[in-house]
C-alpha positions in Angstrom: 9.4 29.7 25.0 11.9 27.5 23.3 11.3 24.7 25.7 7.5 24.7 25.2 7.9 24.6 21.4 10.2 21.6 21.8 7.7 19.9 24.1 4.9 20.5 21.6 6.9 19.1 18.7 7.9 16.1 20.8 4.3 15.5 21.8 3.2 15.6 18.2 5.9 13.1 17.2 4.8 10.8 20.0 1.2 10.9 18.9 2.2 10.2 15.3 4.3 7.3 16.4 1.5 5.8 18.4 -0.9 6.2 15.5 1.6 4.3 13.1 2.0 1.5 15.6 -1.8 1.2 16.0 -2.3 1.2 12.3 0.2 -1.7 11.9 -1.4 -3.7 14.7 -4.9 -3.2 13.2 -3.6 -4.4 9.8 -2.0 -7.5 11.3 -5.1 -8.3 13.2 -7.3 -7.9 10.1 -5.0 -10.2 8.1 -5.0 -12.9 10.8 -8.8 -12.6 11.3 -9.2 -13.1 7.5 -7.1 -16.2 7.6 -9.1 -17.6 10.5 -12.4 -16.9 8.6 -11.1 -18.3 5.3 -10.0 -21.6 6.8 -13.0 -21.9 9.1 -11.0 -21.8 12.3 -13.5 -21.2 15.2 -11.0 -21.0 18.1 -9.3 -17.6 17.7 -5.9 -18.6 19.3 -2.6 -20.0 18.2 -3.8 -23.4 19.4 -6.8 -23.2 17.1 -4.5 -22.4 14.2 -2.1 -25.2 15.1 -5.0 -27.7 15.3 -6.2 -26.6 11.8 -2.7 -26.9 10.4 -2.5 -30.5 11.7 -5.7 -31.3 9.8 -4.6 -29.8 6.5 -3.0 -31.7 3.7 0.3 -30.5 2.3 -1.2 -28.4 -0.5 -3.5 -26.5 1.8 -0.6 -25.9 4.3 1.7 -24.6 1.6 -1.1 -22.2 0.4 -1.6 -20.8 3.9 2.2 -20.6 4.5 2.5 -18.7 1.3 -0.1 -16.2 2.4 1.6 -15.6 5.7 5.0 -15.2 3.9 3.6 -12.8 1.4 1.8 -10.7 3.9 4.8 -10.4 6.3 7.4 -10.1 3.6 5.5 -7.1 2.1 5.4 -5.5 5.6 9.2 -6.0 5.9 9.8 -4.5 2.5 7.7 -1.4 3.4 9.6 -1.1 6.7 13.0 -1.4 4.9 11.9 1.1 2.3 11.0 3.6 5.0 14.4 3.3 6.6 16.2 3.9 3.4 14.5 7.2 2.7 
């Protein structure tokens, strides 16, 4: 009896963990897709992004860099906040 309850609780924990990982992955994908759409990048790969960066002037590059920094820094803050609790 005790063992089956433990297995059930562990299974629920695994499902919750997988759901959190999937949610984060979907959020990252949505952000990157938005960047590709915003800057008109047709090739959906790191190479397409690199080609676009080479074409940009310094101001556009700094703007894009700031967006990436802001997005991933906010994710890190959320992660660190969760670990502190």
